[in-house]
Phi, psi and omega in degrees: 000140182259122179280158179285103185286315186247131180300320185287348177262000183277157184289327178297317178300316183293320178299315179296323179291321178294316180299318179294320179299316178294316175300319178298318177300318175297318178294320177297325176296320178289316179299328178297315178287332177293319178298330180285347183260030175288174190301315185294312182289330180292329186260008184303309185294319181297321178295319178299319180291324175295319178301317180295319180291321176301315181294320181298312179295326176296320180291320179297318180294319180296327183266326185241355178078193189295322178297318178293323181293318179297314177299317180294320182291320178298315180293323177293318183296321185289324182262358185289153171289165188288359179272352185251131177241127185232147175205131172262126185253137177279181179302333180262018178066020173278147183278118180267330182200163176122188181253020175242141176261341181207138179283142172284161175297129184265126179248319180205125186278005181233352180240148177281154180207156175277111184231147174285134182228136180258115181258149173299157184302319185292339175269331186296320185297312179289327178295327181294337177280342182261338185227159176293323183223101185293346178264357176215098185231160171285118179241136169255118189228167176210150180241120180253131181264119177233099182069233180271358184248164180228151176241128178261115184242125182219150176238130174283111183250018180297321178298323180296317184290326177297317179293325180294318177298317179299317179297315178292326177295318179294325178297315176297319182298312180297324178297316177298320177297320179301316180298317181293320178298312182300311180300316179296314178301312181285334175293315175298315182299317181297318178299309181297317179296316181297318178297315181294323182294319179296317179296317179297317179295321176300311178298323177296319179298320178300319182285326182284320184262346183071020180273099183279358176277348177291147182224159173289142175286138181240112182282317183202184179243009185269337183257162184294325180295323178293322177294320175300317180296323176299309181299316180298320178298318181293324176297317178296326178299316180296314182295319178300316180293322178294316179297319179294322175298317179294317178297319183297320179295312180296323176293322176298316177302312181294323181290316180293327181279340180293323182297309179293331174292321176299319177296315178304316183295316181299322176290326178292327180293335181274358179283162177295144180294145179178176182293320179297320180296318178296317175296319177295322175293321179294323178291320178295321177295324178295314179294322176296321179294325177295310181294321174298320176297318178300311180298324180291323179292318180296325179292324178291316183293337180283355173067011174294338181291341181296337177297335181257019176298140178213173178286124188239131169280093190293329177296329175290323176297315181296323180293320181294318179296319181292321177293324179296322184266357184297322176296322178293324179296314181296323180293329179269008177056044181250141178271121177250126182239134180238139174228098188238125177256149177295120185217136175240148185211154174269116181185194179259112186296321183291319179292320175300319178298316180293317180301315182290324176298319180294322179297311183293320178299319177297319176296320178295326179295330187251001178269135180266182176295144179068017175272168184248140173233132182233127178246124187238132171227119183218165181231134170255191182294333182231346189231159168247128185250122170243123186226134174237112185245152174217162179251032177286203186286344174073184181221150173296136182305333182292346179273350188301321189288347182254354190294331180269012177276147180293135178068006177279133178227123183295334179277106188291334181286337180054038176278336179284138180300143179146167179231008177080014180252357186293305179291332175296322176292322177297317179298320180294317181294322179296315180294324181296329178263020176061032184256182179233149181233132175214162188243149187232138177265134179049058185293330183262010176059045176247021179069008175196173178120170184213146181221148175238134180237125172254122180246116182242141180288149175295326177236124180283128177226151180224137180294134176281152179271111182283157176280149181270001180285000000 
């Protein structure tokens, strides 16, 4: 199983990024209109209205004089919407006409400012609905001099400023919401990716080590991934029980048959010596070896052997195995090379000795005269590597996935001595030590040959079985 290696390549990240991008587009759309509502753009229409009224009153005064101007201004003030404020001022700045009873303090005739303004009662009531304070509003005004008189023209832009404040407040609210949405999206994506990675690693460990007792971690019961982990753990419970039952049946068969075979061998030993007796004894010994091997593998796979783990000088074990097989190597005219580093590991010395013996015995069975066998023991920062390579006839790579199965033999003719349990035992011992086993084609670069690599951790660790509660 391939875990999700990169967070940015996960589907959860992409969904979160897409959601954030859409939210960002919406926020940018709002911010665009917010930028249009700055002071200059906000007052463009009001300035244009002031300019139009200034021009209109100037034309009226030029054509009809003061009386026409007064009449027009009174009519305009009476019919004007409540955003327009007008006042005709005499030479002494007294208000002669318009809808103002008192002029506000004039600060700048081209810029809006918050100024106190006294409105007529008929305007005050409606103005209070448009502004927070009808007696102090933002006014954009202009003063036009016509002869000895002046006209005060103003537009109430308080409503525009109120809308601007609301727009800016909404902009900040949406900006905060965007940050919260982005953080939530990426937080959920990170949580999902981490959970999937952990589940994937657990499943990979189960496949690599064959340890069906490992279980998915369950953080809670509220999310779908936890529910999936619960279902997966229940499935593993069923599979583990089924495998245990199958193993128990095969172990019982092997155990029950070993006893009559032992009796049969004892009876054969009491027979008169002869070729038939010797052949029968050899077959009985072979059958007993098969059943003993099955029981030994079952005992290793039950993990009871871990209780006897101790500190083992692995380089000494490898050297002892090489010394044991050295006479056979010389008899077969095979070249044996060893590269052994001092390594210590926590494990079962006898099982490791048997596994290494099986590997070296397997190489000797398939090595011809003048072939090479190479035994390597090395240590990395986290792993211990045991490798046994030979330059024999080798095996097709398509056979590799079946080599650690019980009774499997790549040689269909089965003429080579053996019962197909050697590599099964090696695989069981490797799993017992939380290691990994793989096979190599042509390891010595001689156009043929076969290699077995055992990779063991320096420190044995095992996944805990979490509760489904």
